[in-house]
N, C-alpha and C positions, 0 to 999 in steps of 0.2 A: 933737118939731119931727121930721116925716120928710122924705125926700127921696125921691122916684123917677125914673127917666127909661131913657129906649130909649139908649143910649148909640151914636152912627152912627159919632164918628173919636176923633182924639187930643182935641180941645178939651174932647167933650161928658163924658171918663171924666178929663181935670183938674179937670174943675167937682166930678164926682163925689170925688173923690180929696180935694180942697181942702175938701167938706163935712164927708166924714168927719172930715177931722183936725178941722177946727173945731169939730165937737160934741164929739169925744172932746178936748178942750181943749190939744188940743196946738200949739205952731208948729212950722214946719218947722223949726228947729234941732234941736229937741226928738224930730220925729219923724225926721230924716237919724240923731241919735244913737241911738236907737233899735234902726237898722234898719244902722246903722254902714255908712253913708254920709256924702254932704255937703247942706248945705242949700242949694246948687247945682242939686243931682240933681230932689230933690224939689219947689222949685221950677219945673222945665224941665218934669215930666211934670204938673205943677199949673195950670201956663199953656197948656196942650194940644201944647209942642212936641213937632213929629212926627218921628222914629225911624225909621230904616230897617226896625225890628219891628214897629212899633205900624203903621206904613205896611201891609206886609205882611198882620198881623193884618186891618185894618180892611177890605184889598184881598181876602181871602179869607172875609173875610164879606159881603161883597157881591156876590162871585161865587156863594157858595152859597145863598145865604138865610138866611144864621145871623142870627141879632139877640140883641144882649147887654143887658138890663135891671137897672140897678143899686139898689140901696135903701140908704138911710143913715138908720138913726133913732137915737132918744138913750138908747136903751138899752144897758146893757152887754151882750154878749155870753156869754151866760152856761157856753155850751158850750167857749168857745176853741175857739186852733186842732185843726183836726183833727176838732172836734165835730159832730157830729149837724146843725145848722143847715147849715153849710159841705160837709157830703156832701151834700146836696138837690140838683137840678136838674139 
């Protein structure tokens, strides 16, 4: 399964992050533990909770014509953090 889409706001970002987590087979609690945070933080992001930081990022994107596209697929990222795939863009 591959999910793709333009992310125009916190809600869309949350949906894509949730899909990535689900495809990875993680619960919100599992992901929170891996990121050294709490489950409530993960829930807030996935539910599209608008924070000052996200509000500003998406406002800047709207004003400057920047678009964000995200893709979630079910294959493991072989290059890992900082790898070739993440360097593209």
